[in-house]
Structure formats: structure tokens, C-alpha cells
C-alpha positions in Angstrom: 148.7 75.4 91.5 147.2 78.7 90.6 143.4 79.2 91.3 141.8 82.0 89.5 138.8 82.0 91.5 140.9 82.4 94.7 142.7 85.3 92.9 139.3 87.0 92.1 138.3 86.6 95.8 141.7 88.1 96.8 141.3 91.1 94.6 137.8 91.7 96.1 139.3 91.7 99.6 141.9 94.1 98.4 139.2 96.3 96.8 137.0 96.3 100.0 140.1 97.1 102.4 141.2 99.8 100.2 137.6 101.4 100.1 137.3 101.1 103.9 140.8 102.8 104.4 139.6 105.6 102.0 136.3 106.1 103.8 137.9 106.0 107.1 140.4 108.7 106.1 137.5 110.8 104.7 135.5 110.4 107.8 138.4 111.6 109.9 138.8 114.8 107.8 135.1 115.4 108.1 135.2 114.9 111.9 138.0 117.2 112.2 136.2 119.9 110.1 133.3 119.5 112.7 130.8 118.8 109.9 128.6 116.5 111.9 125.8 116.0 109.5 128.4 114.8 106.9 130.1 112.9 109.6 126.9 110.8 110.3 126.1 110.1 106.7 129.8 109.0 106.2 129.3 106.8 109.3 126.7 104.8 107.5 128.8 104.5 104.4 131.6 103.2 106.5 129.2 100.7 108.3 128.3 99.3 104.9 132.0 99.2 103.8 132.8 97.2 106.8 129.9 94.7 106.1 131.3 94.4 102.5 134.8 93.7 103.8 133.4 91.0 106.2 131.5 89.3 103.2 134.5 89.4 101.0 136.9 87.9 103.6 134.3 85.3 104.4 134.1 84.4 100.9 137.7 84.2 100.3 138.1 81.9 103.6 135.2 79.8 102.5 136.6 79.2 99.0 140.0 78.4 100.4 138.5 75.8 102.8 136.2 74.2 100.4 138.4 74.2 97.4 141.8 73.5 99.3 143.6 75.4 96.6 146.0 77.2 99.0 147.8 74.5 100.8 150.2 77.1 102.6 147.2 79.2 103.9 147.4 79.5 107.6 144.6 77.4 109.3 143.9 80.2 111.8 142.7 82.4 108.7 140.6 79.7 107.1 139.0 78.3 110.3 138.6 81.7 112.0 135.0 82.5 113.1 
């Protein structure tokens, strides 16, 4: 059975992980250029992106747990704290 809401949550997780990867790569480039002011600003953006990632994964897990729309989902993922 296909759950459109689950797919929407999956897309949000994918988007937030992609953003996190891009920001991390950019922060590494900034660090290597020794632009420490930009590095600290980027650090705040990265911190916000990690929070966004945690919220999107939490929403996906909560939906899967409550809706039980993914019978093959690993319980370690759904029940993880």
C-alpha cells in the first residue's frame, strides 16, 4: 500500500539531509580558507539545519509508528529515541 503522506515525509528528510551535506561542504571550504567570521556564521546555519533534519526524521518516524503504513520498516528506526 502506498502512503502519500509517508512519501511527503521521506521527501522532506531527503531535502534536509541534502541541505545538511551542502552546508557541511561549504563550511569545510570556508574553514580551509581561514575565513573565521564566515565560518562562525555558517556554523549557526549548520546548527539550524541539524535541527531541521532532526524534526523531519522525527516526523517521518512518528507518522510510520502511528499510521503503520510501512510494514517492512525496521522497528529500530521507528522506535529509536
